mmJSON file of the N, C-alpha and C atoms, coordinates in Angstrom:
{"data_MODEL":{"atom_site":{
"group_PDB":["ATOM","ATOM","ATOM","ATOM","ATOM","ATOM","ATOM","ATOM","ATOM","ATOM","ATOM","ATOM","ATOM","ATOM","ATOM","ATOM","ATOM","ATOM","ATOM","ATOM","ATOM","ATOM","ATOM","ATOM","ATOM","ATOM","ATOM","ATOM","ATOM","ATOM","ATOM","ATOM","ATOM","ATOM","ATOM","ATOM","ATOM","ATOM","ATOM","ATOM","ATOM","ATOM","ATOM","ATOM","ATOM","ATOM","ATOM","ATOM","ATOM","ATOM","ATOM","ATOM","ATOM","ATOM","ATOM","ATOM","ATOM","ATOM","ATOM","ATOM","ATOM","ATOM","ATOM","ATOM","ATOM","ATOM","ATOM","ATOM","ATOM","ATOM","ATOM","ATOM","ATOM","ATOM","ATOM","ATOM","ATOM","ATOM","ATOM","ATOM","ATOM","ATOM","ATOM","ATOM","ATOM","ATOM","ATOM","ATOM","ATOM","ATOM","ATOM","ATOM","ATOM","ATOM","ATOM","ATOM","ATOM","ATOM","ATOM","ATOM","ATOM","ATOM","ATOM","ATOM","ATOM","ATOM","ATOM","ATOM","ATOM","ATOM","ATOM","ATOM","ATOM","ATOM","ATOM","ATOM","ATOM","ATOM","ATOM","ATOM","ATOM","ATOM","ATOM","ATOM","ATOM","ATOM","ATOM","ATOM","ATOM","ATOM","ATOM","ATOM","ATOM","ATOM","ATOM","ATOM","ATOM","ATOM","ATOM","ATOM","ATOM","ATOM","ATOM","ATOM","ATOM","ATOM","ATOM","ATOM","ATOM","ATOM","ATOM","ATOM","ATOM","ATOM","ATOM","ATOM","ATOM","ATOM","ATOM","ATOM","ATOM","ATOM","ATOM","ATOM","ATOM","ATOM","ATOM","ATOM","ATOM","ATOM","ATOM","ATOM","ATOM","ATOM","ATOM","ATOM","ATOM","ATOM","ATOM","ATOM","ATOM","ATOM","ATOM","ATOM","ATOM","ATOM","ATOM","ATOM","ATOM","ATOM","ATOM","ATOM"],
"id":[1,2,3,4,5,6,7,8,9,10,11,12,13,14,15,16,17,18,19,20,21,22,23,24,25,26,27,28,29,30,31,32,33,34,35,36,37,38,39,40,41,42,43,44,45,46,47,48,49,50,51,52,53,54,55,56,57,58,59,60,61,62,63,64,65,66,67,68,69,70,71,72,73,74,75,76,77,78,79,80,81,82,83,84,85,86,87,88,89,90,91,92,93,94,95,96,97,98,99,100,101,102,103,104,105,106,107,108,109,110,111,112,113,114,115,116,117,118,119,120,121,122,123,124,125,126,127,128,129,130,131,132,133,134,135,136,137,138,139,140,141,142,143,144,145,146,147,148,149,150,151,152,153,154,155,156,157,158,159,160,161,162,163,164,165,166,167,168,169,170,171,172,173,174,175,176,177,178,179,180,181,182,183,184,185,186,187,188,189,190,191,192],
"type_symbol":["N","C","C","N","C","C","N","C","C","N","C","C","N","C","C","N","C","C","N","C","C","N","C","C","N","C","C","N","C","C","N","C","C","N","C","C","N","C","C","N","C","C","N","C","C","N","C","C","N","C","C","N","C","C","N","C","C","N","C","C","N","C","C","N","C","C","N","C","C","N","C","C","N","C","C","N","C","C","N","C","C","N","C","C","N","C","C","N","C","C","N","C","C","N","C","C","N","C","C","N","C","C","N","C","C","N","C","C","N","C","C","N","C","C","N","C","C","N","C","C","N","C","C","N","C","C","N","C","C","N","C","C","N","C","C","N","C","C","N","C","C","N","C","C","N","C","C","N","C","C","N","C","C","N","C","C","N","C","C","N","C","C","N","C","C","N","C","C","N","C","C","N","C","C","N","C","C","N","C","C","N","C","C","N","C","C","N","C","C","N","C","C"],
"label_atom_id":["N","CA","C","N","CA","C","N","CA","C","N","CA","C","N","CA","C","N","CA","C","N","CA","C","N","CA","C","N","CA","C","N","CA","C","N","CA","C","N","CA","C","N","CA","C","N","CA","C","N","CA","C","N","CA","C","N","CA","C","N","CA","C","N","CA","C","N","CA","C","N","CA","C","N","CA","C","N","CA","C","N","CA","C","N","CA","C","N","CA","C","N","CA","C","N","CA","C","N","CA","C","N","CA","C","N","CA","C","N","CA","C","N","CA","C","N","CA","C","N","CA","C","N","CA","C","N","CA","C","N","CA","C","N","CA","C","N","CA","C","N","CA","C","N","CA","C","N","CA","C","N","CA","C","N","CA","C","N","CA","C","N","CA","C","N","CA","C","N","CA","C","N","CA","C","N","CA","C","N","CA","C","N","CA","C","N","CA","C","N","CA","C","N","CA","C","N","CA","C","N","CA","C","N","CA","C","N","CA","C","N","CA","C","N","CA","C","N","CA","C","N","CA","C"],
"label_alt_id":[null,null,null,null,null,null,null,null,null,null,null,null,null,null,null,null,null,null,null,null,null,null,null,null,null,null,null,null,null,null,null,null,null,null,null,null,null,null,null,null,null,null,null,null,null,null,null,null,null,null,null,null,null,null,null,null,null,null,null,null,null,null,null,null,null,null,null,null,null,null,null,null,null,null,null,null,null,null,null,null,null,null,null,null,null,null,null,null,null,null,null,null,null,null,null,null,null,null,null,null,null,null,null,null,null,null,null,null,null,null,null,null,null,null,null,null,null,null,null,null,null,null,null,null,null,null,null,null,null,null,null,null,null,null,null,null,null,null,null,null,null,null,null,null,null,null,null,null,null,null,null,null,null,null,null,null,null,null,null,null,null,null,null,null,null,null,null,null,null,null,null,null,null,null,null,null,null,null,null,null,null,null,null,null,null,null,null,null,null,null,null,null],
"label_comp_id":["MET","MET","MET","ASP","ASP","ASP","TRP","TRP","TRP","LEU","LEU","LEU","ALA","ALA","ALA","ASN","ASN","ASN","TRP","TRP","TRP","GLY","GLY","GLY","PRO","PRO","PRO","MET","MET","MET","LEU","LEU","LEU","LEU","LEU","LEU","VAL","VAL","VAL","PHE","PHE","PHE","ALA","ALA","ALA","VAL","VAL","VAL","TRP","TRP","TRP","VAL","VAL","VAL","PHE","PHE","PHE","PHE","PHE","PHE","MET","MET","MET","VAL","VAL","VAL","MET","MET","MET","MET","MET","MET","ARG","ARG","ARG","ASN","ASN","ASN","ARG","ARG","ARG","SER","SER","SER","PRO","PRO","PRO","GLN","GLN","GLN","ASN","ASN","ASN","GLU","GLU","GLU","VAL","VAL","VAL","ILE","ILE","ILE","VAL","VAL","VAL","GLU","GLU","GLU","MET","MET","MET","ARG","ARG","ARG","ARG","ARG","ARG","HIS","HIS","HIS","ASN","ASN","ASN","ASP","ASP","ASP","ALA","ALA","ALA","LEU","LEU","LEU","GLU","GLU","GLU","LYS","LYS","LYS","HIS","HIS","HIS","LEU","LEU","LEU","ALA","ALA","ALA","SER","SER","SER","ILE","ILE","ILE","ASP","ASP","ASP","ASP","ASP","ASP","ARG","ARG","ARG","LEU","LEU","LEU","ARG","ARG","ARG","ARG","ARG","ARG","LEU","LEU","LEU","GLU","GLU","GLU","ASP","ASP","ASP","ARG","ARG","ARG","SER","SER","SER","ALA","ALA","ALA","SER","SER","SER"],
"label_asym_id":["A","A","A","A","A","A","A","A","A","A","A","A","A","A","A","A","A","A","A","A","A","A","A","A","A","A","A","A","A","A","A","A","A","A","A","A","A","A","A","A","A","A","A","A","A","A","A","A","A","A","A","A","A","A","A","A","A","A","A","A","A","A","A","A","A","A","A","A","A","A","A","A","A","A","A","A","A","A","A","A","A","A","A","A","A","A","A","A","A","A","A","A","A","A","A","A","A","A","A","A","A","A","A","A","A","A","A","A","A","A","A","A","A","A","A","A","A","A","A","A","A","A","A","A","A","A","A","A","A","A","A","A","A","A","A","A","A","A","A","A","A","A","A","A","A","A","A","A","A","A","A","A","A","A","A","A","A","A","A","A","A","A","A","A","A","A","A","A","A","A","A","A","A","A","A","A","A","A","A","A","A","A","A","A","A","A","A","A","A","A","A","A"],
"label_entity_id":["1","1","1","1","1","1","1","1","1","1","1","1","1","1","1","1","1","1","1","1","1","1","1","1","1","1","1","1","1","1","1","1","1","1","1","1","1","1","1","1","1","1","1","1","1","1","1","1","1","1","1","1","1","1","1","1","1","1","1","1","1","1","1","1","1","1","1","1","1","1","1","1","1","1","1","1","1","1","1","1","1","1","1","1","1","1","1","1","1","1","1","1","1","1","1","1","1","1","1","1","1","1","1","1","1","1","1","1","1","1","1","1","1","1","1","1","1","1","1","1","1","1","1","1","1","1","1","1","1","1","1","1","1","1","1","1","1","1","1","1","1","1","1","1","1","1","1","1","1","1","1","1","1","1","1","1","1","1","1","1","1","1","1","1","1","1","1","1","1","1","1","1","1","1","1","1","1","1","1","1","1","1","1","1","1","1","1","1","1","1","1","1"],
"label_seq_id":[1,1,1,2,2,2,3,3,3,4,4,4,5,5,5,6,6,6,7,7,7,8,8,8,9,9,9,10,10,10,11,11,11,12,12,12,13,13,13,14,14,14,15,15,15,16,16,16,17,17,17,18,18,18,19,19,19,20,20,20,21,21,21,22,22,22,23,23,23,24,24,24,25,25,25,26,26,26,27,27,27,28,28,28,29,29,29,30,30,30,31,31,31,32,32,32,33,33,33,34,34,34,35,35,35,36,36,36,37,37,37,38,38,38,39,39,39,40,40,40,41,41,41,42,42,42,43,43,43,44,44,44,45,45,45,46,46,46,47,47,47,48,48,48,49,49,49,50,50,50,51,51,51,52,52,52,53,53,53,54,54,54,55,55,55,56,56,56,57,57,57,58,58,58,59,59,59,60,60,60,61,61,61,62,62,62,63,63,63,64,64,64],
"pdbx_PDB_ins_code":[null,null,null,null,null,null,null,null,null,null,null,null,null,null,null,null,null,null,null,null,null,null,null,null,null,null,null,null,null,null,null,null,null,null,null,null,null,null,null,null,null,null,null,null,null,null,null,null,null,null,null,null,null,null,null,null,null,null,null,null,null,null,null,null,null,null,null,null,null,null,null,null,null,null,null,null,null,null,null,null,null,null,null,null,null,null,null,null,null,null,null,null,null,null,null,null,null,null,null,null,null,null,null,null,null,null,null,null,null,null,null,null,null,null,null,null,null,null,null,null,null,null,null,null,null,null,null,null,null,null,null,null,null,null,null,null,null,null,null,null,null,null,null,null,null,null,null,null,null,null,null,null,null,null,null,null,null,null,null,null,null,null,null,null,null,null,null,null,null,null,null,null,null,null,null,null,null,null,null,null,null,null,null,null,null,null,null,null,null,null,null,null],
"Cartn_x":[4.105,5.453,5.505,4.446,4.423,4.485,3.872,3.896,5.311,6.123,7.505,8.311,8.076,8.778,8.347,7.104,6.619,7.031,6.912,7.161,8.567,9.301,10.645,11.587,11.734,12.645,12.202,10.894,10.396,10.666,10.475,10.768,12.258,13.095,14.538,14.925,14.371,14.65,14.188,13.026,12.508,13.413,13.875,14.757,16.079,16.626,17.878,17.655,16.523,16.196,16.085,15.392,15.258,16.634,17.472,18.807,19.591,19.577,20.332,19.713,18.418,17.784,18.212,18.275,18.725,20.192,21.012,22.427,22.601,21.842,21.956,21.47,20.47,19.976,21.061,21.814,22.868,24.063,24.264,25.418,25.028,23.852,23.396,24.176,24.333,25.027,24.309,22.987,22.244,22.582,22.705,23.043,24.443,25.376,26.74,26.764,25.958,25.889,25.316,24.28,23.661,24.666,25.409,26.418,27.473,27.919,28.956,28.42,27.16,26.562,26.449,26.084,26.004,27.376,28.41,29.77,30.195,29.878,30.225,29.437,28.148,27.337,27.87,28.29,28.855,30.122,30.974,32.21,31.895,30.936,30.575,29.95,29.142,28.551,29.62,30.619,31.723,32.49,32.727,33.441,32.623,31.34,30.474,30.419,30.404,30.395,31.69,32.822,34.082,34.112,33.556,33.491,32.578,31.443,30.544,31.227,32.008,32.722,33.756,34.496,35.473,34.786,33.66,32.928,32.441,31.925,31.482,32.636,33.808,34.96,35.397,35.367,35.727,34.718,33.447,32.425,32.578,32.921,33.139,34.35,35.412,36.601,36.33,35.568,35.295,34.318,33.471,32.515,33.227,34.346,35.044,35.826],
"Cartn_y":[-69.423,-69.669,-70.747,-71.474,-72.529,-71.94,-70.752,-70.133,-69.708,-69.331,-68.937,-70.136,-71.291,-72.483,-72.84,-72.553,-72.873,-71.82,-70.554,-69.462,-68.869,-69.168,-68.615,-68.884,-70.134,-70.397,-69.693,-69.647,-68.982,-67.474,-66.873,-65.444,-65.173,-66.078,-65.922,-65.997,-66.938,-67.056,-65.797,-65.296,-64.081,-62.886,-62.761,-61.646,-61.719,-62.904,-63.07,-62.734,-63.152,-62.846,-61.336,-60.639,-59.181,-58.523,-58.981,-58.419,-58.531,-59.711,-59.894,-59.127,-58.965,-58.177,-56.709,-56.193,-54.809,-54.67,-55.644,-55.593,-55.66,-56.506,-56.634,-55.372,-54.719,-53.495,-52.422,-52.346,-51.334,-51.647,-52.917,-53.31,-53.752,-53.409,-53.892,-53.224,-53.902,-53.307,-52.055,-52.052,-50.873,-49.668,-49.882,-48.786,-48.259,-49.162,-48.731,-47.931,-48.332,-47.6,-46.211,-46.113,-44.81,-43.886,-44.411,-43.596,-43.111,-44.002,-43.629,-42.592,-42.739,-41.759,-40.391,-40.356,-39.071,-38.423,-39.24,-38.698,-38.121,-38.83,-38.336,-37.069,-37.047,-35.86,-34.645,-34.83,-33.715,-33.186,-34.099,-33.675,-32.959,-33.465,-32.812,-31.441,-31.305,-30.001,-28.984,-29.398,-28.491,-28.084,-29.048,-28.755,-27.798,-28.038,-27.166,-25.755,-25.663,-24.34,-23.587,-24.283,-23.602,-23.179,-23.988,-23.604,-22.394,-22.385,-21.222,-19.963,-20.108,-18.961,-18.437,-19.338,-18.915,-18.226,-18.768,-18.174,-16.769,-16.603,-15.274,-14.28,-14.718,-13.823,-13.448,-14.413,-14.104,-13.144,-13.342,-12.434,-11.034,-10.943,-9.617,-8.926,-9.701,-9.13,-8.632,-9.421,-9.024,-7.849,-7.7,-6.582,-5.275,-5.36,-4.138,-3.465],
"Cartn_z":[-6.762,-7.232,-8.315,-8.446,-9.458,-10.869,-11.073,-12.397,-12.779,-11.767,-12.063,-12.558,-11.994,-12.451,-13.866,-14.219,-15.561,-16.582,-16.225,-17.173,-17.088,-16.048,-15.856,-17.015,-17.437,-18.571,-19.864,-20.096,-21.305,-21.235,-20.081,-19.928,-20.095,-19.598,-19.769,-21.245,-21.974,-23.41,-24.134,-23.789,-24.42,-24.125,-22.879,-22.512,-23.281,-23.423,-24.18,-25.643,-26.194,-27.598,-27.809,-26.903,-27.018,-26.932,-26.027,-25.888,-27.195,-27.813,-29.047,-30.212,-30.231,-31.294,-31.193,-29.99,-29.799,-30.21,-29.847,-30.218,-31.728,-32.397,-33.851,-34.559,-34.021,-34.649,-34.63,-33.556,-33.451,-34.342,-34.677,-35.481,-36.884,-37.316,-38.614,-39.748,-40.858,-42.009,-42.517,-42.449,-42.893,-42.025,-40.733,-39.827,-40.129,-40.411,-40.737,-42.037,-43.014,-44.281,-44.051,-43.226,-42.948,-42.263,-41.305,-40.602,-41.582,-42.468,-43.45,-44.438,-44.855,-45.768,-45.109,-43.837,-43.126,-43.034,-42.776,-42.696,-44.04,-45.111,-46.449,-46.776,-46.432,-46.697,-45.96,-44.715,-43.955,-44.627,-45.078,-45.743,-47.05,-47.808,-49.074,-48.842,-47.802,-47.499,-47.124,-46.364,-46.019,-47.272,-48.145,-49.389,-50.264,-50.362,-51.153,-50.569,-49.246,-48.615,-48.929,-48.925,-49.235,-50.703,-51.605,-53.02,-53.197,-52.506,-52.58,-52.08,-51.001,-50.453,-51.454,-52.086,-53.101,-54.268,-54.708,-55.817,-55.467,-54.249,-53.826,-53.819,-53.328,-53.302,-54.715,-55.65,-57.038,-57.665,-57.375,-57.921,-57.355,-56.053,-55.436,-56.063,-56.342,-56.952,-58.363,-59.114,-60.499,-60.559,-59.55,-59.523,-59.148,-58.435,-57.97,-59.082],
"occupancy":[1.0,1.0,1.0,1.0,1.0,1.0,1.0,1.0,1.0,1.0,1.0,1.0,1.0,1.0,1.0,1.0,1.0,1.0,1.0,1.0,1.0,1.0,1.0,1.0,1.0,1.0,1.0,1.0,1.0,1.0,1.0,1.0,1.0,1.0,1.0,1.0,1.0,1.0,1.0,1.0,1.0,1.0,1.0,1.0,1.0,1.0,1.0,1.0,1.0,1.0,1.0,1.0,1.0,1.0,1.0,1.0,1.0,1.0,1.0,1.0,1.0,1.0,1.0,1.0,1.0,1.0,1.0,1.0,1.0,1.0,1.0,1.0,1.0,1.0,1.0,1.0,1.0,1.0,1.0,1.0,1.0,1.0,1.0,1.0,1.0,1.0,1.0,1.0,1.0,1.0,1.0,1.0,1.0,1.0,1.0,1.0,1.0,1.0,1.0,1.0,1.0,1.0,1.0,1.0,1.0,1.0,1.0,1.0,1.0,1.0,1.0,1.0,1.0,1.0,1.0,1.0,1.0,1.0,1.0,1.0,1.0,1.0,1.0,1.0,1.0,1.0,1.0,1.0,1.0,1.0,1.0,1.0,1.0,1.0,1.0,1.0,1.0,1.0,1.0,1.0,1.0,1.0,1.0,1.0,1.0,1.0,1.0,1.0,1.0,1.0,1.0,1.0,1.0,1.0,1.0,1.0,1.0,1.0,1.0,1.0,1.0,1.0,1.0,1.0,1.0,1.0,1.0,1.0,1.0,1.0,1.0,1.0,1.0,1.0,1.0,1.0,1.0,1.0,1.0,1.0,1.0,1.0,1.0,1.0,1.0,1.0,1.0,1.0,1.0,1.0,1.0,1.0],
"B_iso_or_equiv":[0.0,0.0,0.0,0.0,0.0,0.0,0.0,0.0,0.0,0.0,0.0,0.0,0.0,0.0,0.0,0.0,0.0,0.0,0.0,0.0,0.0,0.0,0.0,0.0,0.0,0.0,0.0,0.0,0.0,0.0,0.0,0.0,0.0,0.0,0.0,0.0,0.0,0.0,0.0,0.0,0.0,0.0,0.0,0.0,0.0,0.0,0.0,0.0,0.0,0.0,0.0,0.0,0.0,0.0,0.0,0.0,0.0,0.0,0.0,0.0,0.0,0.0,0.0,0.0,0.0,0.0,0.0,0.0,0.0,0.0,0.0,0.0,0.0,0.0,0.0,0.0,0.0,0.0,0.0,0.0,0.0,0.0,0.0,0.0,0.0,0.0,0.0,0.0,0.0,0.0,0.0,0.0,0.0,0.0,0.0,0.0,0.0,0.0,0.0,0.0,0.0,0.0,0.0,0.0,0.0,0.0,0.0,0.0,0.0,0.0,0.0,0.0,0.0,0.0,0.0,0.0,0.0,0.0,0.0,0.0,0.0,0.0,0.0,0.0,0.0,0.0,0.0,0.0,0.0,0.0,0.0,0.0,0.0,0.0,0.0,0.0,0.0,0.0,0.0,0.0,0.0,0.0,0.0,0.0,0.0,0.0,0.0,0.0,0.0,0.0,0.0,0.0,0.0,0.0,0.0,0.0,0.0,0.0,0.0,0.0,0.0,0.0,0.0,0.0,0.0,0.0,0.0,0.0,0.0,0.0,0.0,0.0,0.0,0.0,0.0,0.0,0.0,0.0,0.0,0.0,0.0,0.0,0.0,0.0,0.0,0.0,0.0,0.0,0.0,0.0,0.0,0.0],
"pdbx_formal_charge":[null,null,null,null,null,null,null,null,null,null,null,null,null,null,null,null,null,null,null,null,null,null,null,null,null,null,null,null,null,null,null,null,null,null,null,null,null,null,null,null,null,null,null,null,null,null,null,null,null,null,null,null,null,null,null,null,null,null,null,null,null,null,null,null,null,null,null,null,null,null,null,null,null,null,null,null,null,null,null,null,null,null,null,null,null,null,null,null,null,null,null,null,null,null,null,null,null,null,null,null,null,null,null,null,null,null,null,null,null,null,null,null,null,null,null,null,null,null,null,null,null,null,null,null,null,null,null,null,null,null,null,null,null,null,null,null,null,null,null,null,null,null,null,null,null,null,null,null,null,null,null,null,null,null,null,null,null,null,null,null,null,null,null,null,null,null,null,null,null,null,null,null,null,null,null,null,null,null,null,null,null,null,null,null,null,null,null,null,null,null,null,null],
"auth_seq_id":[1,1,1,2,2,2,3,3,3,4,4,4,5,5,5,6,6,6,7,7,7,8,8,8,9,9,9,10,10,10,11,11,11,12,12,12,13,13,13,14,14,14,15,15,15,16,16,16,17,17,17,18,18,18,19,19,19,20,20,20,21,21,21,22,22,22,23,23,23,24,24,24,25,25,25,26,26,26,27,27,27,28,28,28,29,29,29,30,30,30,31,31,31,32,32,32,33,33,33,34,34,34,35,35,35,36,36,36,37,37,37,38,38,38,39,39,39,40,40,40,41,41,41,42,42,42,43,43,43,44,44,44,45,45,45,46,46,46,47,47,47,48,48,48,49,49,49,50,50,50,51,51,51,52,52,52,53,53,53,54,54,54,55,55,55,56,56,56,57,57,57,58,58,58,59,59,59,60,60,60,61,61,61,62,62,62,63,63,63,64,64,64],
"auth_comp_id":["MET","MET","MET","ASP","ASP","ASP","TRP","TRP","TRP","LEU","LEU","LEU","ALA","ALA","ALA","ASN","ASN","ASN","TRP","TRP","TRP","GLY","GLY","GLY","PRO","PRO","PRO","MET","MET","MET","LEU","LEU","LEU","LEU","LEU","LEU","VAL","VAL","VAL","PHE","PHE","PHE","ALA","ALA","ALA","VAL","VAL","VAL","TRP","TRP","TRP","VAL","VAL","VAL","PHE","PHE","PHE","PHE","PHE","PHE","MET","MET","MET","VAL","VAL","VAL","MET","MET","MET","MET","MET","MET","ARG","ARG","ARG","ASN","ASN","ASN","ARG","ARG","ARG","SER","SER","SER","PRO","PRO","PRO","GLN","GLN","GLN","ASN","ASN","ASN","GLU","GLU","GLU","VAL","VAL","VAL","ILE","ILE","ILE","VAL","VAL","VAL","GLU","GLU","GLU","MET","MET","MET","ARG","ARG","ARG","ARG","ARG","ARG","HIS","HIS","HIS","ASN","ASN","ASN","ASP","ASP","ASP","ALA","ALA","ALA","LEU","LEU","LEU","GLU","GLU","GLU","LYS","LYS","LYS","HIS","HIS","HIS","LEU","LEU","LEU","ALA","ALA","ALA","SER","SER","SER","ILE","ILE","ILE","ASP","ASP","ASP","ASP","ASP","ASP","ARG","ARG","ARG","LEU","LEU","LEU","ARG","ARG","ARG","ARG","ARG","ARG","LEU","LEU","LEU","GLU","GLU","GLU","ASP","ASP","ASP","ARG","ARG","ARG","SER","SER","SER","ALA","ALA","ALA","SER","SER","SER"],
"auth_asym_id":["A","A","A","A","A","A","A","A","A","A","A","A","A","A","A","A","A","A","A","A","A","A","A","A","A","A","A","A","A","A","A","A","A","A","A","A","A","A","A","A","A","A","A","A","A","A","A","A","A","A","A","A","A","A","A","A","A","A","A","A","A","A","A","A","A","A","A","A","A","A","A","A","A","A","A","A","A","A","A","A","A","A","A","A","A","A","A","A","A","A","A","A","A","A","A","A","A","A","A","A","A","A","A","A","A","A","A","A","A","A","A","A","A","A","A","A","A","A","A","A","A","A","A","A","A","A","A","A","A","A","A","A","A","A","A","A","A","A","A","A","A","A","A","A","A","A","A","A","A","A","A","A","A","A","A","A","A","A","A","A","A","A","A","A","A","A","A","A","A","A","A","A","A","A","A","A","A","A","A","A","A","A","A","A","A","A","A","A","A","A","A","A"],
"auth_atom_id":["N","CA","C","N","CA","C","N","CA","C","N","CA","C","N","CA","C","N","CA","C","N","CA","C","N","CA","C","N","CA","C","N","CA","C","N","CA","C","N","CA","C","N","CA","C","N","CA","C","N","CA","C","N","CA","C","N","CA","C","N","CA","C","N","CA","C","N","CA","C","N","CA","C","N","CA","C","N","CA","C","N","CA","C","N","CA","C","N","CA","C","N","CA","C","N","CA","C","N","CA","C","N","CA","C","N","CA","C","N","CA","C","N","CA","C","N","CA","C","N","CA","C","N","CA","C","N","CA","C","N","CA","C","N","CA","C","N","CA","C","N","CA","C","N","CA","C","N","CA","C","N","CA","C","N","CA","C","N","CA","C","N","CA","C","N","CA","C","N","CA","C","N","CA","C","N","CA","C","N","CA","C","N","CA","C","N","CA","C","N","CA","C","N","CA","C","N","CA","C","N","CA","C","N","CA","C","N","CA","C","N","CA","C","N","CA","C","N","CA","C","N","CA","C"],
"pdbx_PDB_model_num":[1,1,1,1,1,1,1,1,1,1,1,1,1,1,1,1,1,1,1,1,1,1,1,1,1,1,1,1,1,1,1,1,1,1,1,1,1,1,1,1,1,1,1,1,1,1,1,1,1,1,1,1,1,1,1,1,1,1,1,1,1,1,1,1,1,1,1,1,1,1,1,1,1,1,1,1,1,1,1,1,1,1,1,1,1,1,1,1,1,1,1,1,1,1,1,1,1,1,1,1,1,1,1,1,1,1,1,1,1,1,1,1,1,1,1,1,1,1,1,1,1,1,1,1,1,1,1,1,1,1,1,1,1,1,1,1,1,1,1,1,1,1,1,1,1,1,1,1,1,1,1,1,1,1,1,1,1,1,1,1,1,1,1,1,1,1,1,1,1,1,1,1,1,1,1,1,1,1,1,1,1,1,1,1,1,1,1,1,1,1,1,1]
}}}
């Protein structure tokens, strides 16, 4: 039990440090930028798909 009295506070500090590092990784500005870029990419892909669909319909109409 003597080792716990010696290493206990250091292990507690290490555990708290790991906890905050994990929390900061989830809230990092880079992570927020990546999430926002994915949201924008999804919206642009939907918009592009609708434009492609309109173009196909116009081409079908002009071919008829």
